[in-house]
C-alpha positions as CSV (number, residue, x, y, z in Angstrom):
1,X,-20.5,-8.5,-1.2
2,X,-17.9,-8.5,-3.9
3,X,-17.1,-4.8,-3.1
4,X,-16.4,-5.8,0.5
5,X,-14.1,-8.6,-0.6
6,X,-12.3,-6.2,-3.0
7,X,-11.9,-3.7,-0.2
8,X,-10.5,-6.3,2.2
9,X,-8.1,-7.5,-0.5
10,X,-7.0,-4.0,-1.3
11,X,-6.4,-3.2,2.4
12,X,-4.4,-6.5,2.8
13,X,-2.3,-5.6,-0.3
14,X,-1.5,-2.3,1.2
15,X,-0.5,-3.9,4.5
16,X,1.7,-6.6,2.8
17,X,3.3,-4.0,0.5
18,X,4.1,-1.7,3.4
19,X,5.7,-4.5,5.4
20,X,7.8,-5.6,2.4
21,X,9.0,-2.0,1.7
22,X,10.2,-1.3,5.3
23,X,13.9,-1.0,5.1
24,X,14.0,-1.1,1.3
25,X,13.3,2.5,0.7
26,X,14.8,5.9,1.5
27,X,18.4,5.0,2.2
28,X,21.5,5.4,0.0
29,X,21.5,2.7,-2.6
30,X,17.8,1.8,-1.9
31,X,15.2,0.9,-4.4
32,X,13.8,3.5,-6.8
33,X,10.2,4.8,-6.1
34,X,8.9,2.7,-9.0
35,X,9.8,-0.4,-6.9
36,X,6.9,0.4,-4.5
37,X,4.4,0.5,-7.3
38,X,5.7,-2.7,-8.9
39,X,5.6,-4.5,-5.6
40,X,2.1,-3.3,-4.9
41,X,0.9,-4.5,-8.3
42,X,2.4,-8.0,-7.8
43,X,0.9,-8.3,-4.3
44,X,-2.5,-7.1,-5.6
45,X,-2.4,-9.6,-8.5
46,X,-1.4,-12.5,-6.2
47,X,-4.2,-11.7,-3.7
48,X,-6.8,-11.4,-6.5
49,X,-5.7,-14.8,-8.0
50,X,-5.8,-16.4,-4.6
51,X,-9.3,-15.0,-3.9
52,X,-10.6,-16.5,-7.1
53,X,-9.8,-19.9,-5.7
54,X,-11.9,-19.4,-2.6
55,X,-15.3,-21.0,-2.4
56,X,-18.4,-18.8,-3.0
57,X,-20.2,-20.4,-0.1
58,X,-19.9,-18.7,3.2
59,X,-18.1,-20.8,5.9
60,X,-20.0,-21.9,8.9
61,X,-18.5,-20.5,12.1
62,X,-19.1,-19.1,15.5
């Protein structure tokens, strides 16, 4: 189960990072390539911290 959650967080981190990088890379005067890695690390860290606050119990739902 933890592996599935980690994969979902990883996928979401990629999605959020890609959205944040659109328009910030590739043009004259744009961010250096290391910016993408730094941004991904921050997004990943924030998602992992947020997931630690989630309840371990599954939610009831339909």
